C-alpha positions as CSV (number, residue, x, y, z in Angstrom):
1,M,-22.1,-78.5,-8.0
2,N,-21.4,-77.9,-11.7
3,I,-17.6,-77.9,-12.3
4,K,-18.0,-75.3,-15.0
5,T,-19.1,-72.9,-12.3
6,L,-15.8,-73.6,-10.5
7,F,-13.8,-72.7,-13.6
8,E,-15.8,-69.5,-13.9
9,T,-14.8,-68.6,-10.4
10,Y,-11.2,-69.5,-11.1
11,T,-11.2,-67.1,-14.0
12,V,-12.6,-64.3,-11.9
13,L,-10.5,-64.8,-8.8
14,V,-7.2,-66.1,-10.3
15,S,-6.8,-65.3,-14.0
16,N,-8.5,-61.9,-13.9
17,R,-6.7,-60.8,-10.7
18,E,-4.4,-57.9,-11.3
19,G,-0.8,-59.1,-11.5
20,S,-1.7,-62.8,-11.5
21,E,0.6,-63.7,-14.4
22,S,3.5,-62.1,-12.7
23,I,2.7,-64.0,-9.5
24,F,2.8,-67.3,-11.4
25,S,5.9,-66.5,-13.4
26,K,8.0,-65.3,-10.4
27,S,7.5,-68.8,-8.9
28,G,8.4,-70.6,-12.2
29,M,4.8,-71.4,-13.0
30,L,2.4,-70.9,-15.9
31,N,-1.2,-70.1,-15.4
32,I,-2.6,-72.9,-17.6
33,Y,-6.0,-74.4,-16.9
34,D,-9.2,-75.8,-18.4
35,K,-7.4,-78.0,-20.9
36,L,-8.4,-81.6,-20.1
37,D,-11.7,-83.4,-19.9
38,Y,-10.1,-86.0,-17.6
39,G,-7.5,-85.0,-15.1
40,F,-6.8,-83.1,-11.9
41,F,-8.3,-79.7,-11.6
42,P,-7.6,-77.0,-12.7
43,L,-5.9,-78.5,-15.8
44,G,-8.8,-80.9,-16.0
45,S,-12.3,-81.1,-14.7
46,G,-11.3,-82.9,-11.5
47,I,-13.9,-85.6,-12.2
48,L,-12.5,-89.0,-13.2
49,T,-15.6,-90.8,-14.4
50,D,-17.3,-91.2,-17.8
51,K,-18.9,-87.8,-17.1
52,S,-15.6,-86.0,-16.8
53,E,-16.0,-83.6,-19.7
54,I,-15.8,-80.1,-18.3
55,K,-19.2,-79.0,-19.8
56,K,-20.9,-82.0,-18.2
57,A,-18.9,-82.6,-15.0
58,S,-20.5,-82.1,-11.6
59,I,-19.9,-83.2,-8.0
60,P,-22.3,-83.6,-5.0
61,S,-21.5,-82.2,-1.6
62,N,-20.2,-84.4,1.3
63,G,-17.9,-86.4,-0.9
64,T,-14.1,-86.6,-1.0
65,M,-11.6,-84.1,-2.2
66,V,-8.2,-85.5,-3.3
67,L,-5.6,-82.8,-2.8
68,G,-2.4,-83.2,-4.8
69,N,0.7,-80.9,-4.8
70,D,0.7,-79.7,-8.5
71,F,0.1,-81.1,-12.0
72,G,3.8,-81.1,-13.0
73,T,5.8,-79.6,-15.8
74,L,4.7,-78.1,-19.1
75,N,6.7,-80.8,-20.9
76,Y,4.9,-83.5,-19.0
77,F,1.6,-82.0,-20.0
78,E,2.4,-81.5,-23.6
79,T,4.3,-84.7,-24.5
80,K,3.8,-87.4,-21.9
81,C,0.5,-87.5,-20.1
82,C,-2.3,-86.0,-22.1
83,K,-2.1,-86.6,-25.8
84,T,-5.7,-87.8,-25.9
85,N,-6.9,-84.9,-23.8
86,R,-7.0,-87.2,-20.8
87,E,-4.5,-87.8,-18.0
88,E,-4.7,-91.5,-18.3
89,S,-1.1,-92.6,-17.8
90,S,-0.8,-91.3,-14.3
91,K,0.4,-93.7,-11.6
92,T,-1.2,-91.5,-9.0
93,I,-4.6,-91.9,-10.5
94,R,-4.2,-95.6,-11.1
95,N,-3.1,-96.3,-7.5
96,L,-5.8,-94.1,-6.0
97,G,-8.3,-96.3,-7.9
98,N,-7.4,-99.2,-5.5
99,I,-8.4,-97.7,-2.1
100,G,-12.2,-97.7,-2.4
101,L,-12.9,-94.1,-3.5
102,E,-16.4,-93.6,-4.8
103,L,-15.4,-91.8,-8.0
104,E,-18.9,-90.2,-8.6
105,K,-18.4,-88.4,-5.3
106,T,-14.7,-87.6,-5.6
107,F,-13.1,-84.4,-6.8
108,F,-9.4,-84.5,-7.8
109,T,-7.5,-81.2,-7.4
110,N,-4.1,-79.7,-6.7
111,F,-3.0,-77.1,-4.1
112,Y,-0.6,-75.4,-6.4
113,L,-2.2,-74.0,-9.6
114,G,-0.8,-74.1,-13.1
115,L,2.2,-75.9,-14.6
116,R,5.9,-75.8,-13.8
117,N,7.7,-73.9,-16.6
118,D,10.5,-76.4,-17.4
119,K,11.1,-74.7,-20.7
120,L,12.3,-71.5,-19.0
121,F,13.9,-73.1,-15.9
122,N,16.1,-75.9,-17.2
123,G,16.3,-78.9,-14.8
124,T,12.7,-78.5,-13.5
125,T,10.9,-81.8,-13.2
126,N,7.7,-83.1,-11.7
127,T,9.6,-83.7,-8.5
128,K,12.3,-81.0,-8.6
129,R,12.0,-77.2,-8.7
130,I,14.7,-75.0,-10.0
131,K,12.8,-71.7,-9.3
132,Q,11.5,-71.8,-5.8
133,I,7.9,-70.6,-5.2
134,E,7.3,-67.3,-3.6
135,Q,4.9,-66.2,-0.8
136,D,2.4,-64.3,-3.0
137,Y,1.9,-67.4,-5.2
138,K,1.5,-69.6,-2.1
139,E,-1.1,-67.2,-0.8
140,L,-3.0,-67.1,-4.1
141,C,-3.1,-70.9,-4.2
142,Y,-4.2,-71.2,-0.5
143,N,-6.9,-68.6,-1.0
144,F,-8.3,-70.5,-4.0
145,F,-8.0,-73.8,-2.1
146,Q,-10.3,-72.3,0.5
147,V,-12.7,-71.3,-2.3
148,Q,-12.7,-74.9,-3.5
149,L,-13.5,-76.2,0.0
150,E,-16.5,-73.8,0.2
151,M,-17.8,-74.7,-3.3
152,I,-17.1,-78.4,-3.4
153,E,-18.1,-79.0,0.3
154,P,-16.2,-82.2,0.8
155,K,-16.6,-84.4,3.9
156,I,-13.1,-85.8,3.5
157,V,-9.9,-84.2,2.1
158,L,-7.3,-86.8,1.2
159,C,-3.9,-85.1,1.1
160,L,-1.2,-86.6,-1.1
161,G,2.4,-86.4,0.1
162,A,4.6,-84.4,2.4
163,E,4.5,-81.1,0.5
164,V,0.7,-80.9,0.8
165,G,1.0,-81.6,4.5
166,K,3.7,-78.9,4.9
167,I,1.8,-76.2,3.1
168,L,-1.4,-76.8,5.1
169,S,0.6,-76.6,8.3
170,E,2.4,-73.5,7.1
171,F,-0.9,-71.6,6.7
172,S,-2.8,-73.2,9.6
173,P,-0.2,-74.4,12.1
174,E,-2.7,-74.6,15.0
175,V,-4.8,-77.0,13.0
176,F,-2.3,-79.0,11.0
177,S,0.8,-79.2,13.2
178,K,0.8,-83.0,12.9
179,F,1.2,-82.6,9.1
180,S,4.2,-80.3,9.3
181,M,6.8,-83.2,8.9
182,K,9.2,-81.4,11.3
183,K,9.6,-84.5,13.5
184,N,8.4,-87.4,11.3
185,N,8.1,-88.5,7.7
186,I,4.6,-89.5,6.6
187,S,5.2,-93.2,6.9
188,A,6.1,-92.7,10.6
189,L,2.6,-91.2,11.2
190,F,1.2,-94.7,10.4
191,A,3.8,-96.6,12.6
192,D,1.9,-96.6,15.9
193,S,-1.3,-98.7,15.5
194,T,-2.7,-97.0,18.7
195,K,-2.6,-93.6,17.1
196,Q,-3.9,-91.9,14.0
197,D,-1.6,-89.0,13.5
198,Y,-2.3,-89.1,9.8
199,I,-5.9,-87.9,10.5
200,I,-7.0,-84.5,11.5
201,D,-10.7,-83.9,12.1
202,T,-11.8,-80.3,12.0
203,D,-14.9,-78.6,13.3
204,D,-14.4,-74.9,13.2
205,S,-15.4,-71.7,11.3
206,V,-12.5,-71.9,8.9
207,F,-12.6,-75.5,7.6
208,G,-15.9,-76.6,8.9
209,K,-16.6,-80.3,9.8
210,K,-14.1,-82.3,7.7
211,R,-11.6,-85.1,7.9
212,F,-8.2,-84.4,6.5
213,I,-6.1,-87.5,5.8
214,L,-2.4,-87.2,5.0
215,I,-0.9,-90.2,3.1
216,P,2.4,-91.1,1.4
217,H,2.2,-90.1,-2.2
218,P,0.4,-92.7,-4.3
219,S,2.7,-92.3,-7.3
220,Y,5.1,-94.5,-5.4
221,A,2.5,-96.6,-3.6
222,H,4.4,-99.8,-4.4
223,I,7.2,-98.5,-2.1
224,N,5.4,-95.9,0.1
225,W,2.5,-98.1,1.2
226,K,4.3,-101.4,1.9
227,Q,5.1,-100.8,5.6
228,H,2.8,-100.3,8.6
229,D,-0.2,-101.6,6.8
230,I,-0.7,-98.2,5.2
231,K,-3.1,-99.1,2.4
232,S,-5.6,-100.7,4.7
233,K,-5.4,-97.8,7.2
234,I,-6.1,-95.4,4.4
235,E,-9.1,-97.4,3.3
236,K,-10.4,-97.5,6.9
237,A,-9.9,-93.8,7.4
238,L,-11.9,-93.0,4.3
239,L,-14.8,-95.0,5.6
240,T,-15.0,-93.4,9.1
């Protein structure tokens, strides 16, 4: 699928939606997208290969979708990560490159759209929110996540960190109850070698036939992946 088509769909369903700017701003977010040739969608093309330019980028079906939380703050975008129009300094991207992903078949995206407005909400960081997100923004993002699933058609969805697990379980508790983190942290899901509670295989009318894998966030892989042989379990889950 041509990524340019996904951006066109984003414009129609998100940016042109009546009241969308208010929905973003009430949750402390800015609707900024289509800015990078190399980076997580929708700030970037979501394709992290030498064919990552938005006008050239494409992705085959039955690959992998990497689902992050959000891109981060406006300040991070403007001054720290992307001076060359590429999200090249990201620890998340660097560590994900070590688990055997086939990049030509991998689409990198975020559940929460846009950027955190740290200029308006002092104290906001990539890991801390001052303005809490509201339900209408969550619903907007979830609806577009479902659109991405339909258009990208991944076989595997690799979910990065507890917040992604929580929001999936919030919208589909009957499917993603193991990802809710109400009883465990993510590392605990990997503790019992006889179980694979970090994996949910779906085969229904909503999500289709897919494998969802919830992993400790790769930005802190040097800490988060040390115990329970987590890195090798992630690699094995991706191959199944």
